[in-house]
C-alpha angles and dihedrals in degrees: 000000000000149000118272135194140161151149141232132191093022118161092206121114116258090256093050092046091051089055091049091052090047091055092047092049093048089055088059095049092117090059093055118015096159103070145352133209138178136189126191127199102187094182089065097035083241141132144163131216132188136190109199134213100194113226106133122042094359096195105039107025095098122151149254092055121211133202123241093261094043093241100111126051128180144182121197130193112196137019132301103209097189094049094118094057091045091048092054091050093049094046089055087055091055104263117146119216124208097194144016092245117134090221094063092072088069093069095047095043089051089052089055101042109013115214088342091076095084099086088058093065121095113193147054113298152144112195145172126207120193110201110193095181094060093028095233141124122218122201123186143169130204122264096262099037097243092148122047131229128179132183141186122199141179131182096291110017145040136204123196135181145160090249135030091235089068091054089053090049087052091059105270108140117250103235127148120248105215093193089062091044089051090055090049092053090052099044111014092243138049117246117223137295091028124077134179092257122082113246094011120113132188115226105235120240115271091020136116129203119209113201122194134160092266094052145287137283127196120202137165117248091186136024132196099244126162114234124216111264115252122225107324115258132196115278091247092056091058090048091051091050092050092048091052092049092047092050090051093046093050091048091053092045090054091063105119142121090227131058116280121215133196132237109214123187097176090251130119099260102052091038093056090049092049093049090050090049091051089061091058101039116087093190131054109271134207124253127196134199142163124233133197111217091174095051115047091173090070100026111117098181096122091056093043092051091047090054093046090053090046091052096040088227131159096253127205127182136185128202123236119205136176090253089064092069100065089037096054108021097092093048093048093050092046090056093047093053089214135067109270119210097201126069092206082091087071090048087054089049091060091046092049090049089055098045097042091059089065109026142018098222138029139183121234138182095240118145100030095100092055095046097044103032098254100161128083092240090069089072119103101253124192096252090060091059091048090061087069093060106028114075110233091228090061092059098037099082099047090042088066094055110031108102099185105111101226097037091045091052091046092053093046090053090052092045095050116122094224139019090249092057090044090057090049091050089062089064099034113137103192128015120224090257092052092047090051090054092049098044107021115206100340092089120076114263131211099024133111105256090196096050092102089065094068110122121243106269093242091049092048092047091054094057109101097184142012093266091059090047090055092047091051091048093048093047100044098037119018096034099042102037098032120023100029092047091054091044093054098043098046095045095044091048082070096040089250124141117213116201121197115202094185088066092056111131093245094052093047089050090049090053091049092059097037116117107251095240089062090063098047124010115181107309094340112107120206090012097177090051091050088062088066093056095099090087092059133073107279094241091055096043095051102043122106126245115284117181119225101258145138117237093257095171091059094042096049094046090049132018096007098046095094092043093053090049092050093049093051102033107018125114092263094056111112138155134072102318116118102238093191092059092044091048091056095047107032099086091048090052093048092050094043136082128302087267089067093044087061088060092052091049092049094051094044090052091047092050093049090049092049090051092051098051108023113014101039105003116209096006091136097039108138 
């Protein structure tokens, strides 16, 4: 695990390029405090830099990694879980390894297969391979998007890095991209490849970018595509298969030369991962959770304690309070590089603080809800059925003029041009008209701010029903561009690696061929997972899904009301927001429904982000 960065096609002198790489690497210090490495290739105006968090082969796993003939160099952020099997295969073919690092297989596998090696990797990764023989740079991200990678290019050169801050340190200008900001205000996150910085793109999950002197090409090496179900088996047979896959995934994710801890929420997903881990750990392990003493309606402490007792773990917990939000919000947003709609990122900050004081890496249950339809929005709601009988054109005109929140949303769902856009309309934060009032003419006009949510054509064609379409949308958009981004940034801000066994290749492939009624049956979410609940305490196995979240509605109507007002309307508030419009609407939003509280959160996060990068750059730098 580490932070990576680099350049290709630079016209700087070798000394100047070395200084650029040094600055970029220093910006990523929090991602890898244990070691640093740099490699220059002056003939290509290229170089790689790595900041390392040592987890596998602590002594010899230094990066960048170089091939035997010094023609291929690589940096890898993440973990390759099948590296031992790949190593044996490559050694048979004559490759000589200098370390036991999982990352070293990348160089040798590239030598064998070229860019076609990527589908052979099982793990979470963002990587760069510099091929001096063919004078090209390859960038790639794992299938699910667990590890981030950003790049900025012009006609002759390219910069890349694990975080946008490193690109800015490398000389890319810090300028806002209002198209990306527009997407954020609609959705609460920015779908790849767009970002909120002009000229900076996010490499999509499961994609690789090949950069050569005559230009760049970006292509997928994997797509989320549902596979036709084989001969139907009994429900129990699917549950047994999933249990076997989960056990194998957890075993591979426990590979480390340092202790591995567990994040437990008291829910089904993390509990199943922890129980599987307990079967593979010979020693007592540490578990970590967050509790909410001020908000009993979201506090999961009884279930967390029940799981810790069931596991016999050394359990640690940290309290989250309303006062943590104004204290930590600016830091959390600074580390994410983008405005973040959801304050669970600050909850995760407290949890990462706790865990990183004891271990370098933890397992979590992330990804299960998206694969197995764990959220309430996966249900077949009445408005979805109405789309089959109400012509979109009939709802389009009134949708543009109705101002009532619920009726306006209902009409926009009916008027949507596709099911994907209709699903996004359910969660829309601001409409184009509302955004225009808040920002005036700085936002782009006349474009579809939800267009980036359209599913890949092959993915869409593989969906046989609306449930599969929602699963595909949640996995390829909300999970990758929202939740996993937050997970990576907040954990790595504390030099903590989070591993997610449910996103193991084999489990994702299992979910893609699972009959839909095994994901959701009636009102039972994650049905196939519920069949594994017999190994858990009864109270944990039978409880319904509860997302990790702070009670924002209570906080913003109470202890955070003055803080939100100060952030948005105080003397220090700058940037493009129309303060007059906000001043007229803010109290109504704060006193309104949870739907309105989402608007307050989104604008507060935007203002804090703007302050960090444009108004008062670096004011939250650790």
